[in-house]
N, C-alpha and C positions, 0 to 999 in steps of 0.2 A: 472578418471574424463574425460568426453568427452568434448573436446573443439572444435570439428569440426564444421564447419558452417552448419546450418540447411538447408534443402532443401527449395524449393520455397514456400511450404505450411507448416506451423507449426500449430500443434494442441495442445492447452493447455487444459488439462482436469483437473478439480479440484473438489474435494468434500469438502464442508465446513460443519463442524459439530460444533455446539456450545453445549458443554457438559453442562448438567443441563437444557437444554431447549427441549430436544428430537426433535430438528429440524435438518434436514439434507438437504442440497441443492446440487444438482449435476449440473455442468455446463461444457459444452464442447464448446470451442471457437476455430475457425480456423482463422489464420492470414496469409495473403498473404505477403510473405517476399520480393517480387520484388518491389513492389510499394515503522537565528535567529528570530524566531517569538516571539512576546510578547502577553500576554493575553490582549484581548480587552474588553472594557466595554460592558455590555450586549446590550445596544442600538446600538453600532457600529457593533456588531456581528450580530444582527438582520438585520441591514441595509445591511451588506455584504451578508447575506443569501438570502435576498430578491433579491439582484442583481444576484445571481448565481442560484437561485432555478429553473429558466426556462432554464438554460443551461445544455448541456450534461456534464457528470462528468469530462471528460478531458478538455473541454472548461472552466469549472469552475476552475479547477486546474491551467490552464494556466494563469488565471488572478492573481495568487498569486506569487509574487516575492520570498516569503520565502520558496517555495518548487520547485524553478526552477531547481535545480540539479536533483531532483527526476524526474521531467518531461523530462529533457534532457536524462535520462537513459531510460525512457519509449520510447522515440523516437529512441534512439540507439538500443534498443531491437526490434524495429519495431513491437510493440504489440498494437499500437493505435487502429487498426481495430477490435481488440478483444472487445473493448468497444462499438462497433456499433451493437453488437448482442443484441437480445431482452433480457430483464431482468435488474435487478438492481445490483449495485456493491457497495462495501465499500472499500475505500482506506485509509490505514494508511500511510500517506505520511511523511517521515522524512524531517525535515526542513534542510536548507542548512548547518547549524552548525553541524548537525548530521553527514553529510558526511565529514566535516572537521575533525571530530574525528577519522575517519578511519586511519589506519597506512599509512604512505607515500607510494604512488604508487598504492594503491588498487583501487582507483577510476579510474585512467587511465587504469589499467589492465582490469577492467570491461567494459570500453568503446571500447576495441579492438574488431573488428568483429569476430575474432576467439574465443572469450570468450563469445559469445552471449548466449550460453546454460546456462552458469553459471549466467549471468546477469538475464536471464528469471527466473531461480530458485529463485534468491534473490528477484526479483520483486513480484513473486507469494506469497511470505511470507507477502507482504504488501497489497495484493489485494484479496478480497474474494467475492464470489458470494452472492448476496442478500444485502439488506440494513440493516445495524446494527447501531443503534444510541446508545449513551451512556446510555440512559434509559433502554436498553435491556441488558446491561452488568452487570455481577455479579462477585464478588470476588470468586476466586477459580474455575472459569470457564475456559475452554480451547477451542480455536478455531482451528479446523483442517485445515491446509493449504497445505497439501500434503498427500501422502499415509500414511506415518508414522511420519509426522511432525505436531507439535502442537505449538500454542502460548498461553502462560498462561496469564490470566487476574488477576490483583491484585488491591488492594486499594492503592492509593497514599496518604500516611500520614493519618492524623486523619479525613480528610473529606471523608465521606462514598460515596459521589457522584463524587469523583475524582479517576480516574482509571489509572493503568499502563497496557500496552499491551506489552508482551514480554520483560518486564523490562523497557520499554520506557514510559515516562510520556506523557499523551495526553495533549498538551499545548493549543490546540484549537480544539473544538469538533463540530460535527454536522453541517458542512458546506454543506448545501443542494444543490443538483443538481436534474435535472428532472429524472435521472436514477440512483440515489444513494446518497451516503453521503461520505464526506471526513473528516478525523480526522488528524490533524497535530501532529506528535510525535517528541520527541527530541533525538531519537536514531534510527540507522538502526536496524531493528528487527532481522536480521540474524547476528550473531556475526562475527566480522572481521576474526576470525581464520578459518571460513568456506570457505573463499576465499584464495586460494593459490597463492603465487607469482610465476611468470613464471621464 
């Protein structure tokens, strides 16, 4: 596992494929390295979406205290500039409680500068190129998040319109931004055993 610091320019290349939709999106992004939620009522969600729909996706995410740990990791990884590229994005942002479920020490491990490569790999599992709303999700679908990595989509319980992504429940969906959409999930999508203790 390579935990060396990345050079001044980091390129994230990602192919997103949604099996079942025959749609594939390729995105290459360059980053300059020097520089508990609860379900809301429909009307409150619509108001929140109206407030964030004119914002860039990271600005919209920063308005949400329930995903502040995720946003702190995005900042630690220094990948914010990647979202300034042209195109749309989908973020499956774990809520703060999801990070509290990680084994002791793992969050601090990921925040260390020497572990930036691992942190970026974990974040890439939560960020895909293109805008994917829950209306586009189907059970037994897979989203490709890396060369050989997929995240499975399933149905959450008896409700055919409630989905899981990588085993995590989508607790709030379709938070609109002007360059994508955010879904809040209740679990970190990459299992904790993929992160090794130092």
